[in-house]
C-alpha positions in Angstrom: -62.8 -13.4 -37.8 -63.4 -10.2 -35.8 -65.5 -12.1 -33.2 -62.9 -14.8 -32.9 -60.1 -12.3 -32.4 -62.1 -10.3 -29.9 -62.9 -13.5 -28.0 -59.2 -14.4 -28.0 -58.3 -11.0 -26.7 -60.9 -11.4 -23.9 -59.4 -14.7 -22.9 -55.9 -13.3 -22.9 -57.0 -10.3 -20.9 -58.7 -12.7 -18.4 -55.4 -14.7 -18.1 -53.4 -11.5 -17.7 -55.8 -10.2 -15.0 -55.5 -13.5 -13.1 -51.8 -13.4 -13.4 -51.7 -9.8 -12.2 -54.0 -10.6 -9.3 -51.7 -13.4 -8.2 -48.6 -11.1 -8.6 -50.2 -8.4 -6.5 -51.2 -10.9 -3.9 -47.7 -12.4 -3.8 -46.1 -9.0 -3.7 -48.4 -8.0 -0.8 -47.3 -11.1 1.1 -43.6 -10.2 0.9 -43.3 -6.4 0.9 -43.1 -4.7 4.3 -45.7 -2.2 5.2 -45.1 1.1 3.3 -44.1 4.2 5.3 -44.2 7.7 4.0 -42.2 10.8 4.8 -43.2 14.3 3.7 -40.4 16.9 3.3 -41.0 20.5 2.5 -37.9 22.1 0.8 -37.1 25.3 -1.0 -36.3 25.1 -4.7 -39.0 22.7 -5.9 -41.5 23.9 -8.5 -44.0 21.1 -8.0 -44.3 18.0 -5.7 -42.1 15.0 -6.3 -42.5 11.4 -5.2 -39.6 9.1 -4.4 -40.6 5.5 -4.1 -37.9 3.3 -2.6 -38.2 -0.4 -3.4 -37.2 -3.3 -1.1 -33.7 -3.4 -2.7 -33.1 0.3 -1.9 -33.6 1.6 -5.4 -35.2 5.1 -5.5 -37.8 5.6 -8.2 -38.2 9.4 -8.7 -41.4 10.8 -10.2 -41.5 14.5 -11.1 -43.7 16.7 -13.2 -40.8 18.5 -14.9 -37.1 17.9 -15.6 -35.8 20.7 -13.2 -37.6 19.0 -10.3 -36.5 15.6 -11.5 -32.7 16.4 -11.4 -33.2 18.5 -8.2 -34.8 15.4 -6.5 -32.1 13.2 -7.8 -29.5 15.4 -6.2 -31.5 15.6 -2.9 -31.9 11.8 -2.8 -28.2 11.1 -3.7 -27.3 13.3 -0.7 -29.9 11.5 1.5 -28.2 8.2 0.8 -24.6 9.0 0.0 -23.8 12.5 1.4 -20.4 11.6 3.1 -19.3 9.8 0.0 -20.1 12.6 -2.5 -18.8 15.3 -0.2 -15.5 13.4 0.1 -15.3 13.0 -3.6 -15.9 16.7 -4.1 -13.2 17.7 -1.5 -10.7 15.3 -2.9 -11.4 16.4 -6.5 -11.2 20.1 -5.8 -8.3 19.9 -3.5 -10.1 20.9 -0.3 -9.2 18.1 2.1 -6.8 20.1 4.3 -9.7 22.5 5.2 -11.4 19.8 7.3 -8.7 17.1 7.8 -5.6 19.1 8.5 -2.1 19.8 7.1 -1.2 16.2 6.3 -3.4 16.5 3.2 -1.8 19.6 1.7 0.2 17.7 -0.9 -2.8 15.8 -2.1 -4.8 19.0 -2.3 -2.0 20.6 -4.5 -1.9 17.5 -6.7 -5.7 17.5 -7.2 -5.7 21.2 -8.1 -3.2 20.6 -10.8 -5.6 18.3 -12.6 -8.8 20.4 -12.4 -10.3 21.4 -15.7 -9.3 25.0 -16.2 -10.5 25.7 -19.7 -13.4 27.7 -21.1 -16.6 26.7 -19.3 -18.9 27.6 -22.3 -17.0 25.1 -24.5 -17.1 22.6 -21.6 -20.9 22.7 -21.1 -21.6 22.8 -24.8 -19.6 19.6 -25.4 -22.2 17.6 -23.4 -25.6 18.9 -24.4 -27.5 22.2 -24.8 -28.8 21.9 -21.2 -25.9 20.3 -19.5 -25.2 23.4 -17.3 -28.8 23.6 -16.3 -29.0 19.9 -15.4 -25.9 20.2 -13.2 -27.4 23.3 -11.6 -30.6 21.5 -10.7 -28.7 18.5 -9.4 -26.4 20.4 -7.1 -29.3 22.6 -5.9 -30.9 19.3 -4.7 -27.7 18.3 -2.9 -27.5 21.8 -1.3 -31.2 21.6 -0.3 -30.5 18.4 1.6 -27.5 20.0 3.4 -29.9 22.9 4.4 -32.4 20.4 5.6 -29.8 18.7 7.8 -29.3 22.0 9.6 -32.8 21.7 10.9 -32.5 17.9 11.5 -28.9 17.5 12.9 -29.8 14.0 14.2 -29.8 12.9 10.5 -26.2 14.0 9.9 -24.1 11.1 8.7 -21.8 9.7 11.4 -18.6 10.5 9.5 -19.2 14.2 9.8 -19.9 13.9 13.5 -16.9 11.6 14.0 -14.4 14.2 12.6 -16.5 17.3 13.6 -17.0 19.0 10.2 -19.9 19.8 8.0 -20.7 19.0 4.3 -19.9 21.7 1.8 -22.2 23.3 -0.7 -21.8 22.5 -4.4 -21.5 24.7 -7.4 -22.7 23.4 -10.8 -19.2 23.5 -12.3 -17.9 21.2 -9.5 -19.7 18.3 -11.3 -17.5 18.6 -14.5 -14.3 20.4 -13.4 -13.2 17.4 -11.3 -11.5 14.9 -13.6 -9.4 12.8 -11.3 -12.3 10.4 -10.4 -12.1 9.0 -14.0 -10.1 6.0 -15.2 -6.4 6.7 -15.9 -3.5 4.3 -16.5 -1.9 4.9 -19.8 0.7 7.2 -18.2 1.6 4.4 -15.8 2.3 2.1 -18.7 4.6 4.6 -20.3 6.6 5.1 -17.2 6.8 1.3 -16.7 8.2 0.9 -20.2 10.7 3.6 -19.6 11.9 1.9 -16.5 12.5 -1.4 -18.4 14.4 0.5 -21.1 16.5 2.2 -18.5 17.4 -1.2 -17.0 17.7 -3.1 -20.2 16.2 -2.4 -23.6 12.9 -2.3 -25.6 13.2 -6.0 -26.5 12.9 -6.8 -22.8 9.8 -4.7 -22.5 8.0 -7.0 -24.9 8.0 -9.6 -22.1 6.4 -7.0 -19.7 3.6 -6.0 -22.1 2.6 -7.0 -25.6 1.6 -4.0 -27.7 -1.5 -4.6 -29.9 -1.4 -4.0 -32.8 2.2 -4.8 -33.4 4.3 -1.6 -33.0 8.0 -0.8 -33.0 8.5 1.5 -30.1 11.4 4.0 -30.3 13.1 6.1 -27.7 13.0 9.7 -28.8 16.4 11.2 -29.6 17.9 13.0 -26.6 15.5 11.4 -24.1 17.1 9.8 -21.0 14.7 6.9 -20.2 16.1 6.7 -16.6 13.4 8.8 -14.9 13.3 9.8 -11.3 11.8 7.0 -9.3 9.0 9.2 -7.8 8.2 11.1 -11.0 4.6 10.0 -10.8 4.1 10.7 -7.1 2.0 13.9 -7.7 0.0 12.2 -10.4 -0.8 9.2 -8.2 -1.7 11.5 -5.3 -4.1 13.4 -7.6 -5.9 10.3 -8.7 -5.9 8.0 -5.6 -8.5 7.7 -2.8 -8.2 9.6 0.5 -6.2 7.7 3.1 -7.2 8.3 6.7 -4.9 7.4 9.6 -4.9 8.6 13.2 -1.4 10.0 12.6 -2.5 12.0 9.5 -5.5 13.5 11.3 -3.4 14.5 14.3 -0.5 15.9 12.2 0.6 19.3 13.4 2.1 20.7 10.3 2.7 20.2 6.6 6.0 18.3 7.3 3.8 15.4 8.3 2.2 15.1 4.9 3.8 11.6 4.3 1.4 10.3 6.9 -1.5 10.8 4.5 0.2 9.8 1.3 0.8 6.1 1.3 1.3 6.2 -2.5 1.0 2.7 -3.9 0.5 2.0 -7.6 -2.5 -0.2 -8.1 -1.6 -3.1 -10.5 -5.3 -4.0 -10.9 -6.6 -3.4 -14.5 -10.1 -1.9 -14.4 -12.4 -2.7 -17.3 -15.8 -4.4 -18.0 -17.8 -7.2 -19.6 -20.2 -5.8 -22.1 -22.2 -7.6 -24.8 -25.4 -7.4 -26.7 -27.5 -10.4 -27.9 -29.3 -9.7 -31.2 -33.0 -10.5 -31.4 -32.3 -13.4 -33.8 -29.9 -15.0 -31.2 -32.2 -14.2 -28.3 -34.6 -16.8 -26.9 -37.3 -14.1 -26.5 -36.8 -12.5 -29.9 -35.8 -9.3 -28.2 -32.4 -7.8 -27.9 -30.5 -8.3 -24.6 -27.8 -6.0 -23.2 -25.5 -7.3 -20.5 -22.9 -5.1 -18.7 -20.8 -5.5 -15.6 -18.1 -2.8 -15.1 -15.0 -4.0 -13.2 -13.7 -1.5 -10.7 -11.9 -1.2 -7.4 -14.0 -1.9 -4.3 -14.9 0.4 -1.4 -17.7 1.2 0.9 -20.1 2.8 0.1 -20.5 1.3 -3.4 -19.0 3.1 -6.3 -22.3 2.9 -8.2 -25.8 4.0 -7.3 -29.0 2.7 -9.0 -31.9 5.1 -9.5 -35.0 5.6 -11.7 -35.9 9.0 -13.2 -39.4 9.6 -14.5 -40.8 12.9 -15.8 -43.1 13.6 -18.8 -40.1 14.4 -21.1 -37.5 12.0 -19.7 -37.7 8.4 -18.5 -34.6 6.3 -17.7 -33.3 3.8 -15.1 -30.0 2.3 -14.2 -26.7 3.1 -12.5 -24.4 6.1 -12.2 -21.8 7.4 -9.8 -23.8 9.1 -7.0 -22.1 12.5 -7.5 -23.5 12.9 -11.0 -26.9 13.6 -12.4 -28.6 11.3 -14.9 -28.0 7.6 -15.7 -24.9 6.3 -17.4 -25.6 2.6 -17.5 -29.2 1.3 -18.0 -32.0 2.1 -20.4 -34.7 4.6 -21.4 -38.0 3.9 -23.2 -36.2 3.1 -26.5 -32.7 1.7 -26.0 -30.3 0.2 -23.5 -26.9 1.5 -23.0 -23.7 0.4 -21.2 -20.0 0.9 -21.4 -16.6 -0.6 -21.0 -13.1 0.9 -20.6 -11.5 1.9 -23.9 -7.7 1.7 -23.6 -6.8 4.6 -25.8 -3.4 6.4 -25.7 -4.8 9.2 -23.6 -1.8 10.5 -21.6 1.7 11.6 -22.4 4.6 12.6 -20.1 6.5 15.6 -21.5 10.1 16.0 -20.5 11.6 19.6 -20.7 15.0 21.1 -20.4 15.1 24.0 -17.9 16.8 27.2 -18.7 20.0 27.3 -16.5 19.8 31.0 -16.3 16.1 31.1 -15.4 14.5 28.0 -13.8 11.1 29.5 -14.5 11.5 28.8 -18.2 11.4 25.5 -20.2 12.5 24.8 -23.7 9.9 23.9 -26.4 10.9 23.6 -30.1 14.1 25.4 -29.5 12.6 28.4 -27.6 12.4 29.3 -23.9 8.9 29.6 -22.6 7.7 30.8 -19.1 5.8 28.4 -17.0 2.2 29.6 -16.4 1.8 30.0 -12.7 -1.5 29.9 -10.9 -1.5 31.0 -7.2 -4.2 29.5 -5.0 -5.0 29.5 -1.4 -5.4 26.2 0.6 -7.4 26.4 3.7 -6.0 24.3 6.6 -7.9 23.1 9.6 -6.6 24.8 12.7 -4.0 26.9 10.8 -3.7 29.9 8.6 -4.3 29.4 4.9 -1.4 28.6 2.7 -0.6 30.1 -0.7 0.7 27.6 -3.3 2.0 28.1 -6.8 0.7 25.6 -9.4 2.9 25.4 -12.5 1.7 24.6 -16.0 3.4 24.3 -19.4 1.5 24.7 -22.7 0.8 20.9 -22.5 -0.4 20.5 -19.0 0.4 20.5 -15.3 4.0 20.2 -14.0 4.2 17.2 -11.8 8.0 17.0 -11.1 11.1 19.1 -11.3 14.5 17.3 -11.4 16.9 19.9 -10.3 20.1 17.9 -10.6 19.4 17.1 -14.2 17.8 20.4 -15.0 14.6 18.8 -16.2 10.8 19.3 -15.6 8.0 16.8 -16.3 4.4 17.7 -17.3 1.4 15.6 -18.2 -0.8 16.1 -21.3 -4.1 14.3 -21.1 -7.1 13.9 -23.3 -9.3 14.1 -20.2 -8.3 17.7 -19.5 -9.9 18.8 -22.8 -13.4 20.2 -23.0 -16.2 17.7 -22.8 -14.2 14.9 -21.1 -15.6 14.9 -17.5 -16.1 11.2 -16.5 -19.5 9.8 -17.5 -21.1 13.3 -18.0 -21.7 12.6 -21.7 -24.6 10.4 -20.4 -26.6 13.6 -20.1 -26.9 13.5 -23.9 -27.2 9.8 -24.6 -29.8 9.2 -21.8 -32.3 10.7 -24.3 -31.1 8.7 -27.4 -33.7 6.8 -29.4 -31.2 5.0 -31.7 -27.5 4.2 -31.9 -26.4 6.6 -34.6 -23.8 8.1 -32.2 -20.3 7.1 -33.2 -17.9 9.2 -31.2 -15.1 9.0 -33.7 -15.1 11.1 -36.9 -16.1 9.1 -40.0 -12.8 10.1 -41.7 -10.5 9.2 -38.8 -7.2 7.8 -40.2 -7.2 4.5 -38.3 -4.3 3.1 -40.3 -2.0 6.0 -39.6 -3.1 6.9 -36.0 -3.7 4.0 -33.7 -6.1 4.6 -30.9 -4.1 2.5 -28.4 -1.7 -0.4 -27.9 -2.2 -1.5 -24.2 -5.3 -3.6 -24.2 -6.4 -6.0 -21.5 -5.9 -9.8 -21.8 -8.5 -11.3 -24.3 -9.3 -14.4 -22.2 -12.7 -13.2 -21.0 -13.7 -12.3 -24.5 -12.5 -15.7 -25.7 -14.5 -17.6 -23.1 -17.7 -15.6 -23.8 -17.4 -16.1 -27.5 -16.9 -19.8 -26.9 -20.2 -20.0 -25.0 -22.1 -17.7 -27.4 -21.3 -20.2 -30.2 -22.2 -23.2 -28.1 -25.7 -21.9 -27.4 -28.2 -21.8 -30.2 -30.4 -19.2 -28.5 -29.5 -17.2 -25.4 -32.0 -16.5 -22.6 -31.8 -13.7 -20.1 -30.6 -16.2 -17.5 -27.8 -17.3 -19.9 -26.4 -13.8 -19.8 -26.6 -13.7 -16.0 -24.8 -17.1 -15.8 -22.1 -15.9 -18.2 -21.5 -12.8 -16.1 -20.8 -15.2 -13.3 -18.9 -17.8 -15.4 -15.6 -18.9 -13.8 -13.9 -20.9 -16.5 -10.3 -19.7 -17.1 -8.8 -19.9 -20.6 -5.2 -19.3 -19.3 -5.7 -22.0 -16.7 -7.0 -24.4 -19.4 -3.9 -23.8 -21.4 -1.6 -24.4 -18.5 -3.4 -27.6 -17.6 -2.8 -28.8 -21.2 0.9 -28.0 -20.8 1.2 -30.1 -17.7 -0.6 -33.2 -19.1 2.6 -34.9 -20.5 4.8 -34.0 -17.5 5.7 -36.2 -14.5 8.1 -36.0 -11.7 10.0 -38.3 -9.3 9.5 -35.8 -6.6 6.4 -36.7 -4.5 5.2 -33.2 -3.9 5.7 -32.2 -7.5 3.8 -35.3 -8.7 1.0 -34.7 -6.2 0.7 -31.1 -7.5 0.6 -32.4 -11.1 -2.1 -35.0 -10.2 -4.3 -32.2 -8.7 -4.0 -29.8 -11.7 -4.2 -32.4 -14.4 -7.6 -33.6 -13.3 -9.1 -30.0 -13.2 -11.4 -28.5 -15.8 -10.1 -25.0 -15.2 -13.3 -23.9 -13.5 -13.2 -21.9 -10.3 -16.8 -22.7 -9.5 -15.8 -25.9 -7.8 -14.6 -27.1 -4.5 -11.3 -29.0 -4.2 -7.6 -28.2 -4.2 -7.0 -27.4 -7.8 -8.2 -23.7 -7.9 -6.2 -22.6 -4.9 -3.1 -24.5 -6.0 -3.4 -23.0 -9.5 -3.8 -19.4 -8.3 -0.9 -19.6 -5.8 1.2 -21.2 -8.5 0.3 -18.7 -11.2 0.4 -15.5 -9.2 3.2 -16.1 -6.8 5.6 -18.4 -8.6 5.0 -19.0 -12.3 5.0 -15.4 -13.5 8.1 -14.6 -11.5 9.8 -17.8 -12.5 9.1 -17.2 -16.2 10.5 -13.7 -16.4 13.7 -14.6 -14.6 14.1 -17.6 -16.9 13.9 -15.6 -20.1 15.4 -12.2 -19.1 18.6 -11.0 -17.5 18.2 -10.2 -13.8 18.5 -6.5 -14.2 15.7 -6.5 -16.8 13.5 -8.9 -14.8 13.9 -6.8 -11.7 12.6 -3.7 -13.4 8.9 -4.7 -13.5 6.6 -6.8 -11.4 4.9 -9.4 -13.7 5.2 -10.3 -17.3 2.3 -10.2 -19.7 0.2 -13.3 -19.2 -0.5 -13.6 -23.0 3.2 -13.3 -23.8 4.1 -15.9 -21.2 1.5 -18.4 -22.4 2.6 -18.1 -26.0 6.2 -18.6 -24.9 5.4 -21.7 -22.8 3.5 -23.2 -25.7 6.3 -22.4 -28.2 9.3 -22.5 -25.9 12.0 -22.3 -28.6 10.9 -18.8 -29.5 11.9 -17.3 -26.1 13.9 -19.9 -24.1 16.5 -20.5 -26.7 18.4 -23.8 -27.0 16.8 -26.8 -25.2 13.6 -24.6 -24.9 11.3 -27.5 -24.0 13.6 -28.7 -21.2 13.9 -25.1 -19.8 10.2 -24.5 -20.1 9.4 -27.8 -18.2 11.9 -26.9 -15.5 10.1 -23.5 -14.9 6.7 -25.2 -14.8 7.7 -28.0 -12.4 9.9 -25.9 -10.1 7.4 -23.2 -9.7 4.6 -25.7 -9.2 6.4 -27.5 -6.4 7.0 -24.1 -4.7 3.3 -23.4 -4.9 2.4 -26.8 -3.4 4.6 -26.2 -0.4 3.1 -22.7 0.0 -0.5 -24.1 0.2 0.7 -26.8 2.5 1.9 -24.1 5.0 -1.4 -22.2 4.9 -4.0 -25.0 4.5 -2.4 -28.1 5.9 -1.1 -31.4 4.5 -4.5 -32.8 3.6 -5.0 -31.6 0.1 -8.7 -32.7 0.2 -9.3 -29.8 2.5 -7.6 -27.1 0.3 -10.1 -24.5 -0.9 -9.6 -21.3 -2.9 -12.4 -19.5 -0.9 -10.4 -20.0 2.3 -7.9 -17.4 1.2 -9.5 -15.5 -1.6 -12.0 -12.8 -0.3 -13.7 -9.5 -1.0 -13.6 -6.6 1.4 -15.4 -3.4 0.8 -13.5 -1.1 3.1 -14.9 2.2 4.4 -12.5 5.2 4.3 -12.7 5.4 8.1 -11.7 1.8 8.7 -8.3 2.7 10.1 -9.5 5.4 12.5 -12.3 3.7 14.4 -12.5 0.9 17.0 -12.9 -2.7 16.1 -16.6 -2.8 16.6 -17.2 0.2 14.4 -14.9 -1.2 11.8 -16.9 -4.3 11.6 -20.1 -2.2 11.2 -18.8 0.0 8.4 -16.8 -2.5 6.4 -18.5 -5.2 4.4 -16.6 -8.4 4.4 -14.4 -10.2 4.3 -16.6 -12.4 2.0 -15.0 -15.7 0.9 -15.3 -16.1 -2.9 -14.2 -17.8 -6.0 -13.2 -16.3 -9.4 -10.0 -15.3 -11.0 -8.5 -12.4 -13.0 -9.1 -14.2 -16.4 -12.7 -15.5 -16.0 -15.8 -13.5 -16.9 -16.6 -13.2 -13.2 -13.4 -11.1 -12.9 -11.7 -11.3 -9.6 -8.3 -9.6 -9.6 -6.5 -9.8 -6.3 -3.3 -9.0 -4.4 -1.0 -12.0 -4.5 0.3 -11.1 -1.0 -3.1 -11.9 0.7 -5.5 -12.8 -2.2 -7.8 -9.9 -1.3 -9.9 -9.0 -4.4 -9.0 -5.5 -5.5 -11.0 -5.3 -8.8 -14.1 -6.9 -10.1 -17.8 -6.4 -11.0 -19.4 -3.4 -9.2 -22.8 -3.4 -10.9 -24.1 -6.3 -13.0 -27.0 -5.5 -15.3 -28.9 -7.6 -17.9 -31.6 -5.6 -19.8 -34.5 -7.3 -21.6 -34.9 -4.6 -24.3 -38.6 -3.8 -24.6 -39.8 -6.0 -21.7 -38.2 -3.6 -19.3 -39.6 -4.9 -16.0 -38.0 -8.3 -16.8 -34.5 -6.7 -16.6 -32.2 -7.7 -13.8 -29.5 -5.9 -11.8 -27.3 -6.1 -8.7 -25.1 -3.6 -6.9 -22.4 -4.6 -4.4 -22.7 -4.3 -1.5 -25.8 -2.1 -1.2 -27.5 1.1 -2.2 -27.1 3.1 1.0 -24.1 4.8 2.5 -25.6 4.7 6.0 -24.2 1.8 8.1 -27.5 1.8 10.1 -29.6 1.3 6.9 -30.9 -2.1 5.9 -29.6 -1.3 2.4 -26.0 -0.8 3.4 -25.0 -4.4 2.9 -28.1 -6.3 2.0 -27.1 -7.0 -1.6 -23.6 -8.4 -0.8 -24.7 -12.0 -0.4 -26.8 -11.9 -3.6 -23.8 -10.4 -5.4 -21.5 -13.2 -4.1 -24.0 -15.9 -5.1 -24.5 -14.5 -8.6 -28.1 -13.4 -7.9 -30.0 -10.4 -9.2 -33.2 -8.4 -8.4 -35.6 -7.0 -10.9 -34.9 -3.5 -12.3 -38.5 -2.3 -12.1 -39.6 0.3 -14.6 -43.4 0.5 -14.9 -45.2 2.4 -12.1 -47.4 -0.6 -11.4 -44.4 -2.9 -10.8 -42.7 -0.3 -8.7 -45.7 0.2 -6.5 -45.9 -3.5 -5.7 -42.4 -3.5 -4.4 -42.3 -0.1 -2.6 -41.3 -0.3 1.1 -40.9 3.5 1.7 -42.1 6.7 0.1 -40.7 10.2 0.3 -42.9 13.1 -0.8 -41.0 16.3 -1.6 -43.2 19.4 -1.6 -42.3 23.0 -2.3 -41.8 25.0 0.9 -44.3 27.9 1.1 
């Protein structure tokens, strides 16, 4: 038995060696010749290697953790310095210092939402070494900034374009900035208030269905008719920086409107995330799949990196301004995330003291606002002192003098330990999943976590496919991340099946939609006709059919789930003759959509295509301030694409021009245990340098549903390395 087993092992080893030899040969045939840079920098304890593979992923090898995080910061700055510097300036409220007075209001808004609590509690909430990790990381960023002073030719073009220099980081900058996280609950509450002001709470059930069922009440004494711009400061604090020639040339703070451009984003950011158990997996190993859905920009929101030290080994994606890995795996487990729509923000409305406007009423008593005076530096001008006001609940965002009211925001994400993604510093080391972040005795029945959840169609489609497949391969998860079958479209197709029309255009539209399988991964006229119908005409037609005009005017679109339920059971909402009224809405709106597509794509319906109008554009912040040639170089796109809001390959868009505004940023599928077999993609590329090969090289792969290997073992990384950087301590 021993000789047989030994012989079998030899045979297996021989096969493995043969396979490895072939793999090495194949890799040698396709990988460019490796180049090496050696950089001496202050702050390192021992040498560090950074091996950059042919997809632009840095694999960082250090002999200790301080050097590992230092090198991660250095490398993040090497690839994304403009991006992380802009994030820091926006988050800390320091835009005016380099861009001028038009950004004063945005700076003031951002400073209102900085974390201002106890820093010891803050650091302790993440991990015992969280402060040290942040310190090592920003030291690496600062070391790269110092290195640039000796190599000015490597300064990113954005700094040269606007004639300013990157700023040094402090460790607390990593966690004090909170406005880069996901917000939105406050917007929903304001939207509800607007509907109640115009109509009533019953009408708001058409706008958004609360889950679980809940009877909302208007608090006694609250006037639901809020100032129309009550959220202006909040939106300014959380929106991206808007560059225009006029804003950059503004002479004084009166020109601040040039940089504001406040527009509420109706896109709902979330994710797909699932785990395949070993018993359901074709390999017998668990599989984790995750693709966060976020807004698009250039450079990419995410950055993939690989961290390897004797006491820490992990790989995956994070935001480039943060240390660690928030989405990926270590030697033991894989980890991902999705948005959790908890009730995390509240708008407080206070009565002001008529005798003293610096006081607000709380529980029958007058309290003084807490005032923080800060100095804002302004390019080309003297610094400005500003007063930031706070109540016991949070920052004051609006004062309504005519009605003697003040408004403040209380948010869960201003509490200690809630900096976006920084909890990954702890779970990056986890070896199991015993990490529930809610107390075991939390009273779920009495205190609901949230009510405003995203539409369940993507989950329904994925669950449908999971039950159809006996065993799921890694490739199945990749296909499902790119699946383009729409459950809402399928339900609408079913509603149209019994309908007909004497109007030729309406009947032609019916014929097109009736023969469609609700998949957007097809050519032909149905996908574009459906999306124009759904997004421009059906939603609007439905809300005006079931609500008074004043109520319907108070919000943009009804809840898709509510609309579909009403269309399928018309007597519940449409009233008498519900079926007839429902059919009239369907047919009238469908004809309007048909005429719309005729105008844009011609009379020959065989030539109609969704990808002719639906596109992705990753826009650089400087797109509006450069010439056309430079704009084409720094933007990625437009890229024609398929997809829809309610398919797993989520593609939310603006109905005005069908530009995709939210969708997958990173897609990852992890083969747990067989780590080198994991796959990933990052749109549109790893680098923030428009001259780099890795600025846009992943965009076409992302569009086509393709991936590259997330290499983890040193042997596999070496085979695909195209460039190496050796960081050595400066003597």
